[in-house]
C-alpha positions in Angstrom: 0.0 0.0 0.0 2.6 2.5 1.0 4.9 2.1 -2.0 1.9 2.5 -4.2 0.9 5.7 -2.4 4.3 7.3 -2.8 4.6 6.3 -6.5 1.0 7.5 -7.1 1.6 10.8 -5.3 4.8 11.5 -7.2 2.9 10.8 -10.5 0.2 13.4 -9.5 2.9 16.0 -8.6 4.7 15.3 -11.9 1.4 15.9 -13.8 0.9 19.2 -11.9 4.4 20.2 -12.9 4.0 19.2 -16.6 0.8 21.2 -16.9 2.2 24.3 -15.1 5.4 24.2 -17.3 3.3 24.0 -20.5 1.1 26.8 -19.3 4.2 28.9 -18.5 5.6 28.3 -22.0 2.3 29.1 -23.7 1.8 32.3 -21.7 5.3 33.4 -20.7 4.0 35.9 -18.1 2.7 36.2 -14.6 -1.0 35.8 -14.5 -3.0 38.7 -13.1 -6.5 40.0 -12.9 -6.4 43.7 -14.0 -10.2 44.1 -14.3 -13.4 42.5 -13.3 -13.9 39.1 -14.8 -10.8 39.2 -17.0 -7.5 37.4 -16.5 -4.3 38.5 -18.1 -2.3 35.3 -18.9 0.5 37.1 -20.6 -0.2 36.4 -24.3 -3.9 36.5 -24.1 -6.9 37.5 -22.0 -9.4 35.1 -20.5 -12.8 36.6 -19.9 -14.9 34.8 -17.3 -17.5 37.4 -16.7 -17.1 36.8 -13.0 -14.6 38.5 -10.8 -14.3 35.7 -8.2 -13.7 33.1 -11.0 -11.1 35.4 -12.6 -9.4 35.8 -9.2 -9.2 32.0 -8.8 -7.7 31.5 -12.3 -5.1 34.3 -11.7 -4.1 32.6 -8.4 -3.3 29.4 -10.4 -0.3 31.2 -12.1 2.2 28.5 -13.3 4.9 30.0 -11.1 2.8 29.4 -8.0 1.9 25.9 -9.0 5.6 25.1 -9.6 6.4 26.4 -6.1 3.7 24.1 -4.7 5.1 21.2 -6.7 8.5 21.8 -5.2 7.1 22.1 -1.7 5.2 18.8 -2.1 8.3 17.0 -3.3 10.3 18.3 -0.3 7.6 17.1 2.1 7.6 13.6 0.4 11.4 13.5 0.6 11.3 14.5 4.3 8.5 12.1 5.3 9.9 8.7 4.2 9.2 5.2 5.4 11.5 3.7 8.0 10.1 0.3 8.8 6.6 0.8 10.2 7.2 4.5 11.0 7.8 7.8 9.2 11.5 8.7 9.3 10.7 12.3 10.1 7.8 12.4 12.5 7.9 8.8 13.9 4.1 8.4 13.2 2.8 5.1 11.8 3.5 4.8 8.1 2.1 6.3 6.0 2.1 9.3 8.3 -0.7 11.9 8.4 1.5 14.4 6.5 1.9 12.1 3.5 -1.8 11.3 3.6 -2.6 15.0 3.7 -0.4 15.7 0.7 -2.5 13.2 -1.2 -5.9 14.5 -0.1 -6.2 17.2 -2.9 -5.8 14.4 -5.4 -8.6 12.2 -4.0 -10.7 12.8 -7.0 -8.0 11.5 -9.4 -8.0 7.9 -10.8 -6.1 5.5 -8.6 -6.7 7.2 -5.3 -7.6 4.6 -2.6 -9.9 5.3 0.3 -7.4 3.7 2.7 -5.0 6.5 2.0 -7.5 9.1 3.3 -6.3 10.8 6.5 
């Protein structure tokens, strides 16, 4: 179960990175919301017609997503299995931290309910 969890989590993080890098190449700018319901993605404008939706899209700037990818990888590197425990926090493996890293991906194919924190 635990080897599958780590491999599956790393695949999810890799997919996040690939999508963010592609978006960064296609837009080549920091995303922002200069006016209501419109998102500036560098080379184009996305009109959502809704300020809150536009704010959400702008917050998903590829630079931010890549920082989150790096943080998740560091967490997974820090919280490794050491027998039946986590090497970092001494909790039963898989530790709550690793399970929480996986929680945002619970709607993705391959997620197992036994991984839920």
